[in-house]
N, C-alpha and C positions, 0 to 999 in steps of 0.2 A: 189690371196688369197681368200678364201672364209669366209666372215665375218659373225659372228652370228648375229640374229635378234636383240638380246640385247647384246652389246658390253661386259658387264660383266657375259655373261651366262656361261662362261667355255670355249669358244671356242677363245683361244688366241695365236693358232698356225699361226707363221708368214709363208709367202711364202716359203722361204728356209727351215723353218721345215717340212713344207708339202712335199716339194720334198724330203728330208732325209728320211721322212717316207715311202714313195711311193717305194724307192730303197732298203729298207732294207730285208733281207731274211725272208722268210716267215715259218711258221711250216712246210708246205707241202715241201718246197725247203729242209728243213733240213732232212726230212724222205728220199727223193730221194737222197741226198748225202750219206746217210748212207747205201742204198741199194748199190749204185754205189761203195762203198768202200769195201762191201762184195764180190760182183760180181768180183771186180778186184783182190783180194786176191786169189780167187778160181781159176780163169782163169791164174794167175801167176804160180800155182802148175802144171797144165795141161800142160801149155807151156813148163815147165822145162822138164816133162817126154818126150814129143814130141820131144823138142831139142835133147835130148840124143839119141833118135831112129835114128833121120835124120841125126845127126853128125855119128853116128857109121856106118850106111848103105852108107853114101856117102864116108866115108873113104876107103871103100872097092872098090870103082871104082873112078879112076881119072877123068873121063868124068863128074862126079856128084859134083866135088869139087867147081865148081861155084855156083851151087844151093844151096850146103851146105852154102855157105858165105851169100846168100842172104836170106836164111831162117834164120840164126842166128841174121842177122840186123834186120829183121821184129820182130822177137821175142823180142829183146832187147828193142826196140822202144815201143812194146806193155806193156812190163813191167813198163817201165818209166811213160808212160801215166796213168797207173793203179796206180801207186804210187803218181803221182801227183794229180790225181783224189781223192785219199784217203786223202791226207793232205789238199787240199782246202776245203773240206766239213766237216772237223772235228769241232764239236761244243765244245766250251769252257765251263767250269763250271761256271766260274767268269771271266769277261774280255771281250775284243774285239774279234771279230772274225779275220781271218787272214787278210782281206782285210779292216778291221776297218769300217766295214759298219752297224755293229750291236754290241751292248754291252749287254752280259748276266750276270745275277746275279742268283747264285743258279741253273745254268743250263737252265734259262728263259731269256727271253727278259726282260730287265730292264725296270721298270716303276716307276716314282715318283722321289723323289730328293735322289741321290744315290752317294756315294764317289767311283769314279773311281780309277783304278789302279795307275794313276798319282798323287794320294792323293787330287785331287780336286772333289768337289762335283758339279754334273750337273743335270739339270732336263731332265729325260728321258721319252720318250713315245714309247712303242714296241721298245725298244733298241736304239732309236735314240735321239741324244742330241737336246733339244729345245731352241728357243730363243725367245727375246721380252717378253710380259707381260704373265705370266702364273699363274693359280690359283693352290694353294697348301694349304692344312691344313685349309681351310675356309678364306684364304685371298690370295693376289696377289702379286708376285715377278716379278723382270724384270732380263732377261738374256741378256748378251751382245751377239750381232749378230755374232761377231767375235771370241771371247773367249768362248763363251757358260757359262762364269762364272756369278754367282749372282751378281748383281749391289747394292751396299751399298751407302747410304747417297748422291744420286744424282738425278738430274732431267732429265728424260729420255723422247724422243718421242716415241710415238707408232703410226705406220702407220696400219690402219684397211682395211679390205679388200673391203671397198667401196671407199677407196682412201683417206679418211679423216685422219687427222692428230692430235692426242692429246697429251698433254705432263702430265707426272705424277711423283711425287716426291716418291722416295724410301728411307726409313729410315736407320738407322745405322745398324738394324737388317735384312735390305732387304726388309721388309715389306711395302706395299704402305701407304702413310702416309694420315692421315686426322687428321682436327684440326689444332691448331697452331703448328708452327715448324720453328725452328732456322736453317738457312743455310746460309753458306758464309757471315756472319755477318748481315744479315737481318732475319726478322720474316716474315713468310707467314702463310695463312691459306688455307688448302685443304678441299674443301666441302664433308661431310662424305657420301653423296649419290653418287655424281659423281666423287669424288676423284679429281676433277679438281681445279686448283689454283683458288682462289676468286680474283676479283679485283673490285675497286670503289665501296665498301661495308663496312658495318660495321658487324662484327660477335662476339656475346658474346662467351667467353671461360671460363669464370668462374662462379661458382654457384651463386654468388651474382649480376650476369648480367654485370660485366664488360667484356670488350672484346678489340679488335683490329679494327682499321681503316685502309683498304687497300687501297693503291694508284692504279694508272691505270696499274702499273707493277706488282701489287701483292704485294709489299713490305709494312710492315706496317708503318705506319706515326708516328711521334711523334711530342711533343710540341703541341700548341694551333692549332686546326684544326676546320674549319666550316663544320659542317654536319647536314643536315636536319633543316636547318633555324637557327641554333643556334651554339655555340661554346662548344668544349670539350678540354680536356687537356690529353695527352697520354704520358706516362712516357718514356723519352729518352732510358731507359736501357731495361725494360720489354716489352715495346710497349702498355701496357696495360692502359685503361682508368683510370684515376685518379678521385676518388671522395672524397667530403668533405675535400678539402684541399686548402690550399693557396700557389699557386706555381708562379713560376717566368717563364715568356714566353721566347721564342727563341730570342724576340727583346730587353728584359730586363725589361719590366713592369711586375707587379704583380696582378694576378687576382685570385678570389674566384671561386671554382667550388663545386657545391653541391652534396648532396647525391645519385642524379641521374646521376652526372657527368656534368650536364650542368652548364654553366657558370652562376654566381648569379649576379641578379640585385635587388636592393631594401634592405630591412632589412633583416639580416641573423644572426641567433645564431650559434658561433662556439667557441667551447673550453671555455665554461662558460662566454663568453661575447657576445654582441650583436654589430653589424657592419652594416653599409649601403653603398651599392656599385651602383655608378651612372648608371642609365638605359641606358645612350648613351654611355659612356666610359668604363663602367664596372669597374672603378678604385675604389677603397676604397676611401671614403669621410672623411675629418678630419677638424675639428674646424668648424663646420657649423651645423644648423639645417635643417632636412628634414622631412617633412610631409609623413606619411606613411599611415594614416588613412583617411576615407572620410570626417570625420569631422575636418579635419586639424590638429589632433595631430600627434606627430612624436617624432623623437629621436634628441637629441643634442650629436654630436659627439666631442670627445676630440682629443687632439693632435694626439694621437696614433690610432685614428679611432674608439676606443671604445665608445660605447654609455655611457652617464654618467647618475648618478641617484641622487636622493635627490635634495635640492635645489641648483640651479645653476642660475648664473647671465648670461644674454644674451641680447644682444641690449638694454642695459640701464636699464633693470628691472630683476626681479628674476621669476624664473619658478620653478617647481617642477615635478622631472621625478620618475616615480615608479621604486622600487629597483628590480622588478621581471621582468616586461614587458619592462622596460626603457622607456615606453611612456610618454609623457606630461600628467599631471593630470589637468583636468579642473573642476570648480564648486566643489571643496571639501576641507575640513579642515584637514590638514595632519601634522604629525610630521616630523621635519627635522632631519638631520643627527646629529645635535648638540643638539637635544631634546626639542627644542621650537616648538610650534605649530603656523601655519601660514594658512592663507585663499588664495586659488588661484580661480580666476574668470572664467568666461566661456571661454575666451581667454586663459586661462593658466597663466595671469600675476598675480603676488602677489597682494592682495587687500589692498587700502588705503581708510580709510572714512568708510561710511555706506555702509552695504551689506547685501541683502536679501538672506537668505539661508535656506530652509526647512521650509518656512513660518514663520520665525523670522527676526527681525531686528537686526543686530550687528554693532558693530563699531569696525575698525582696525586702530592702530595708525599711522600717518602719516610718522614717523620716524623710529619707531621699527618694525612697520607691525604688533605687537601683538595685539591680542584681548583685548578690554577694558573691565574690569569688575568692578563692585561696583564704578563707576565713572561717571561723566557728560562728554559729548561732544556735542558741539553745541546746548546746551540746552534741551539734551535728557539725561536720565539717563540709565545706562546698569547695570543689576543685576550681582550676583555673577556667574551666568553661562554665561554672556555675552550678554544675550538678553535684549532688549530694554523692560523697564518696561511698561506695558499696564495701562495707567492712571486710566481706569475704575475699574481695581483690585486693587487699593492702597487706603490707608486711605485718602491721598490728594485728589485723584480722586473721592471719595466720598464726601469729602467736597465741591469740586467744582460743582459736579452733582447737589448738593442740591441747589445751587445758579441757575443753569440753569434749574432745575425743577420747579423754582419758577419764572422765566421770564415771564413778562405780568400778574403776580397775585399779586404782592405786590406794595403798595403805600408806598413812603417814610414819615415817621413820626417818631419824637424822643418821642412822648407822648402816643402813644398807646400801645400794646403788646410789641413792638419792636422786637419781634422773629417771626413774621408772623402768629401767632394764630388768630389774628383779621383782617388779611388782610394787616396790616402795618407793617414796621420795618425801623430799622436804620442800619448802617453799623456794629457796635459791637454788637448789640442784634443778628442780622442776622448770625454773624459769631459764636457767642456762640452757638446758635441752631444748626447750620451746623456741629460744631465740635461734639457736643453732639451726634446727629443722626449718624454721621460717625463712632462713636466708643468711643468718648472720655469719661471721667468720668462724673457723673452728675453734673452740675455746681451749685453752691451755690446760685447764683444769675444770673439775666441777667447783664452781664459785660458792662463796656462801654470802650473807647479805653484807658483810663487811668488807669483801674483796671484788664483788661484781661491778661496782661503780665504773672502774677502768674500761671494762669490757662493753658496758653500755655506750660510753662516750666514743669508743673505737668504732661502734656500728651505728653511728648518725644518731645519738641521742645528747641532749644537752640537758644540763642542770638548770630547770626553770624556777623553781620554787624550793626553799627550806624554812622550816616553822612549824609552829604547832596551832596556827590559826586555821579558820576554815578557808579552802581555797576552791576554786572552781573547777573540779575534774574533768578531762576531756578524753574522748575515745584515745585509747593507746597509751595513755601516760602509764609509766611504770614507778610505783611509789614504795620506797622503803620506809618501814616504821623502826623507831628504836631511838635510844639516846644518842644525841648527836656525836658522832665519831666513835660510838661504842655499839655497834649492831652485830657484831660478829656472834655466830652460834645461836644460842637462844634467845640472845638480847634483841634480835631483830626480826622483823617479818617484811614479805614485800608481795606485792598485788600488781595485777595490770587492769586498768579502767575497761570494762568489756561493753559498754553500750554508748549510744550517743543521746543523752537525756539531760535535762537540767538537773535530774536527781539520779545520777548514774549509778550503774553496779560496778563490782570489780570481782574478778575470779583468781583464784590462788589454790595451791596445795597447803592444807591448813590442820590445826589441832582442833578445831570446832568439833569434830565426831569423837575427840578423845581416844583417837588411834583405831575406831572400828575399820575392821576390813574393807576394802573397797569404797570407803567413805572418805578418803582425803581431799577430794577435788570438790570445791562447793563455789557457788557465785551468790553473792551478798550485795546489798545496798552499801555503797561505800561510806556514807556517813554513819550509819548504824553501825557498821563494823569497826570503823576507825574508833567510833565512842567506846565500844566495849574493850577496845585495846588502850583505854585511857587518854585518848586523844594524844597519841604518841607524836613525837618530833617527826616531821615529814620531809623526805628528801624526792623531788619530784623530778624524774627524768622523762623528757618529751621528744619524739622524733623531729629532727631538723626539718625534714621533708615530710610535712604532714599529709599531704595528698598521697604520696607515695607510702608513707607508713600505714 
């Protein structure tokens, strides 16, 4: 068999087909046969006339009888040979010649895919039936070497002229198969260029990139399969790669396969929910927290594996998870699913107590976790927006700052100006001046500890406590010490609470320096100072508008 340089160059004639072609009658043979037929008919007529003359002459002579018989025999033999020659070389219009060495169509040797007189179609070349792989109408077919019939839906071997053997698949219409093909309960893939069966490889068959993974015998695999360093899942029925779906493996466990078909690990969004798949086992994680971001934030997975959102309790505290990303929220003030607002810290935990956020100090209740507003916590007052009140921006702060600004400038005296104008002051005179300069109404006089109470009430203070027990001093409180209703002159003393602490200080003009020049103003711990005064009776005046004060 002479194999062409390219096996698909059109030379698919097998060795037996080549032999059939060489033995078929040629056009010149047909011409010779026709001439012989004409010659034999002419000779037959001449022989008849000669035979009649010979017979007639011989019958007149007995000696010539034997000769006559011989001549008659020779003539009959010649006629028979001529008739046989005429019959053998007759060219049919359609069909086989007499010895079935060639098939004719419309008086010519048949070529192409032709229906013979037995009703079957055969591939002819110069009147000879072909077998093996044959090219016809732009594609390839296979014809059985024994029956010469076209082979449909079968996998056949082709022996090439160089001795190599290749196998090809021919489909239900006889055409050579390319691409994905179902055969005998399995799915195979045949290369569109070489037409050979593909093994140990993945081939895309769909427009979206999905395809089949071929085993070492070419049959498409199904279920979970490892390929190119990761895992994929192939549908047991179609054998196609499965994308973006949660499926059960052949060993019973469930896995998620992503939009590119690869097995999923880590956080993954599917059907409106977020899940997390363990990077080692690839199994869906439930009832656990998994970090997914470099800063430690992550997702909290519920019993069904779905990532939770909103405020959630975990490991003895509370966290907040974003309703969209499902990630833990850090260092932010957010609204819960039930409407209340909470602060979550740098580690995501819900905040209790003091917390600095965006440059301001807030306080969150230890039991409700809610932001404290318009209230005190640990000696600190928080305003209507929850931010700690800056003392320097309040009325009480201005009163306190008057004293601080006069440190080392005043000498204690009950007989001078009393308000610092001449460099001397006492406790009530200094308080009157400090209140006035901070924004209080103009005083009618320089009050003493027994007469200043109405002035305090007139300027937004209320009497909130009286007694000799410990009380919880708050920033801005003005406290008068001394016998009840007998605090005039040297019987009484007054201070203002000067800082926001659970153990606060107070500031005043006082006699602690024993009249030392420039040392009348001092700031001391409230409880210590009160104890040194014998825990005297206290009248506590507190600003009505604490935030403003």
